[in-house]
C-alpha positions as CSV (number, residue, x, y, z in Angstrom):
1,X,-6.2,-6.8,12.9
2,X,-8.2,-9.9,13.0
3,X,-6.2,-13.1,13.7
4,X,-7.9,-15.0,10.9
5,X,-7.0,-12.3,8.4
6,X,-3.4,-12.2,9.6
7,X,-3.0,-15.9,9.0
8,X,-3.9,-15.4,5.3
9,X,-1.3,-12.6,4.8
10,X,2.4,-13.0,4.0
11,X,5.4,-10.9,3.0
12,X,5.0,-10.2,-0.8
13,X,8.6,-11.1,-1.8
14,X,9.6,-13.9,0.6
15,X,6.1,-15.2,1.5
16,X,7.3,-15.3,5.1
17,X,4.9,-15.0,8.0
18,X,3.9,-11.6,9.4
19,X,2.9,-10.5,12.9
20,X,1.4,-7.3,14.2
21,X,4.0,-4.9,15.7
22,X,3.5,-4.5,19.5
23,X,2.5,-1.2,21.0
24,X,6.1,-0.6,22.1
25,X,7.5,-1.4,18.6
26,X,4.8,0.9,17.0
27,X,5.8,3.7,19.4
28,X,9.4,3.3,18.5
29,X,8.6,3.3,14.7
30,X,6.4,6.4,15.0
31,X,9.1,8.1,17.1
32,X,11.6,7.5,14.3
33,X,9.1,8.7,11.7
34,X,8.6,11.9,13.6
35,X,12.4,12.4,13.5
36,X,12.3,11.7,9.7
37,X,14.7,8.7,10.1
38,X,12.6,6.0,8.3
39,X,12.9,5.4,4.6
40,X,11.0,2.8,2.7
41,X,12.6,0.5,0.2
42,X,11.6,2.9,-2.6
43,X,13.8,5.6,-0.9
44,X,10.9,7.8,0.3
45,X,11.0,9.2,3.8
46,X,7.9,8.3,5.8
47,X,6.2,11.5,6.9
48,X,3.0,10.3,8.6
49,X,2.8,8.2,11.7
50,X,1.4,4.7,11.2
51,X,-1.8,3.2,12.5
52,X,0.0,-0.1,12.9
53,X,2.7,-2.2,11.2
54,X,3.2,-5.8,10.1
55,X,6.6,-7.2,11.0
56,X,8.4,-9.8,8.9
57,X,11.1,-11.1,11.2
58,X,12.8,-13.2,8.5
59,X,13.3,-10.1,6.3
60,X,13.8,-7.7,9.2
61,X,11.2,-5.4,7.6
62,X,7.9,-3.8,8.4
63,X,4.9,-3.2,6.2
64,X,2.8,-0.2,7.1
65,X,-0.9,-0.3,8.1
66,X,-2.6,2.9,6.9
67,X,-6.3,3.6,7.5
68,X,-6.6,0.1,8.9
69,X,-5.4,-1.6,5.8
70,X,-2.0,-3.3,5.4
71,X,0.1,-2.0,2.6
72,X,1.8,-5.2,1.3
73,X,3.9,-3.6,-1.5
74,X,7.6,-4.4,-1.4
75,X,8.6,-0.8,-2.0
76,X,6.6,0.4,0.9
77,X,8.4,-1.9,3.4
78,X,11.1,-0.4,5.6
79,X,13.9,-2.0,7.6
80,X,13.1,-2.8,11.2
81,X,14.9,-2.7,13.5
82,X,16.5,0.3,12.0
83,X,20.1,-0.3,11.0
84,X,22.7,2.2,12.3
């Protein structure tokens, strides 16, 4: 994702800053998605691996990136890191 675009985006509820998940984080997220362990805030289990993710550290959440587009809808966010 282009750095200038990222500077314009923020978390939809808290308006906190977002950052692109690292390759390691994305690998961990997709591993948990394959195991069907990730639920979004609307309660749906994520079925498809993500192209990327935007992390909001102040909320401990992630917003998915699908088909190269960030999905900044509060119900689509999921907790990260996963809480046990």
